[in-house]
C-alpha positions in Angstrom: 2.6 0.0 1.7 -1.0 0.3 -0.1 -3.7 -0.7 1.7 -7.5 -0.7 1.1 -9.0 0.7 3.7 -11.0 -2.6 4.7 -11.1 -6.4 4.8 -7.0 -6.2 4.0 -5.2 -9.2 4.0 -3.7 -9.7 7.5 -1.0 -11.8 7.5 0.0 -10.5 4.1 0.6 -7.3 6.0 1.8 -8.4 8.8 5.1 -10.4 7.1 6.0 -8.0 4.7 6.0 -4.8 7.2 7.9 -7.3 9.3 10.6 -7.4 6.5 10.8 -4.2 5.6 11.2 -3.2 9.5 13.9 -5.9 10.0 15.8 -4.8 6.6 15.7 -1.1 8.2 13.4 0.5 5.7 11.2 3.3 6.1 7.7 2.5 5.4 5.3 4.4 4.4 1.4 3.1 4.3 -1.2 4.7 2.2 -4.1 4.1 1.3 -7.4 5.9 0.0 -8.4 7.6 3.0 -6.6 8.4 6.5 -9.2 7.2 8.5 -7.8 3.9 10.4 -7.6 0.6 8.0 -9.1 -3.0 9.6 -9.0 -6.2 8.0 -9.4 -9.6 10.8 -7.6 -8.3 14.2 -5.5 -5.5 12.0 -5.7 -2.1 12.2 -4.0 0.2 10.7 -3.1 3.9 10.6 -2.3 5.2 7.2 0.4 8.1 7.1 -0.6 9.5 3.5 -3.4 9.5 1.3 -2.7 6.8 -1.8 -3.3 9.1 -4.3 -0.7 11.6 -3.4 1.8 9.0 -3.7 5.2 10.1 -5.9 6.8 6.9 -7.4 10.0 9.4 -7.4 9.8 9.1 -3.4 10.2 5.1 -3.1 12.7 2.4 -3.5 8.9 0.4 -4.3 5.8 0.3 -4.1 4.2 -2.5 -2.5 0.5 -3.6 -2.7 -1.4 -5.7 0.0 -4.1 -7.4 -0.6 -7.3 -8.9 0.6 -11.3 -8.7 -0.3 -10.8 -5.0 0.2 -8.7 -4.4 -2.7 -11.9 -4.5 -4.9 -12.7 -0.8 -4.0 -9.8 -0.4 -6.7 -10.6 -2.0 -9.7 -12.0 0.9 -11.5 -9.5 3.9 -9.4 -7.3 4.9 -12.7 -4.2 6.1 -10.3 -4.5 3.0 -8.8 -4.2 0.8 -12.1 -1.1 3.7 -13.2 0.7 3.9 -10.0 2.5 0.0 -10.4 3.3 1.4 -14.0 5.1 4.9 -13.5 7.2 2.8 -10.5 8.3 0.3 -13.6 8.9 3.5 -15.3 11.0 4.7 -12.7 13.6 2.2 -11.9 13.3 1.0 -16.3 12.7 -2.7 -15.4 
């Protein structure tokens, strides 16, 4: 799951993570920083930097919304990541 460093959509994050957890999926949290990410009453510790994501290591890449996603508007790697995943699964 890829999150912004601030202003994460709390409900979207919690509900998405809960679904993965209930299904027994391993969830890795990525962000632009390894500092605590926040949104509403939510505080999340990222596991890896989003720039270090290797799509071959994951079955899915999920972007979590919120006002903080604006930090990725001009980030080429953030725009390229979904395309690389789609190529991987030959969608």
